[in-house]
C-alpha positions, 0 to 999 in steps of 0.5 A: 429118538422118540419116547412112548409112554403107555398107561393102563387105566386105573382100577375100574368097577365091576359092581354094575353087572348090567353096564357094558364094558365100554362104559365101566367107570373107575372104582374108588381105588382107581379114582384115588390112584389116578391123581397119584399116578399123575403127581408121580409123573409130574414130580418124580419123572418131570413128565411133559408129553407132546400128546396124550391119546386115550381109548374112548372107554370111560375108565381110560378117558377118566384116567387120562383126564385125571393124569392130564390135570395133575401134570398140567396138560390141557384137557382140550389137548386130550385125543380119543382114539377108538383103535386103542379100545380092546386093541390087538397088537397090530392096531396099537402099532398102527396107532403109533406108526401114524403119529405125526413126526413132530411129536417127540413124546407120545402117551397112550392110555388104554387096556390090557392085554394090548398095552402089555403086548405092545411093551414086550414087542417094542422092548423085546420079550419079557420086558414086563410081566403083567401090566397092572391097572394104573401101570405106567411103562416109559420107553425110549425108541431108537427111531427118528420117524414114528413109521419106523417102529418095529419089534425090539426098537425100544428100551424100557426107561421106567415101569411103575404101578400105584402100589409102588408109589403109595397107592393101590389096594394096600394103601386104601384097603380095597 
């Protein structure tokens, strides 16, 4: 069995209309939610991944770095994977299928709609409906090699998002 955790970046800013999508930073709420997500992963989920791979987009990289810090994952161990940015399902499945088999628990930090599509492909249609910003999906995959990843090979272990753990719009008023 392998474990795959998918994390959608925390809330990003749309306040700078001239900035390219790739360079959009987290907004205030995102900067407050990201540490909360990491703390919840560490304290409630006893989170200890073997690798943490992120989209190189600013909002995803920042989310991944903050979560890594909170869970005690070495910052130097963060890996950027360009195929995760704005990725269709086939690109995300390729990233997962090419993970080294020595990795037992992998984390991908990226974007929607790709991560939601990957979740519902792995877990079966309707596994989740609407992966919110800062949402975390934890899956157990009935595989021994990453190359064996296929549709419906996964079971949803956990799905949460900031508003469920004390963050989000309701907590900060924005």
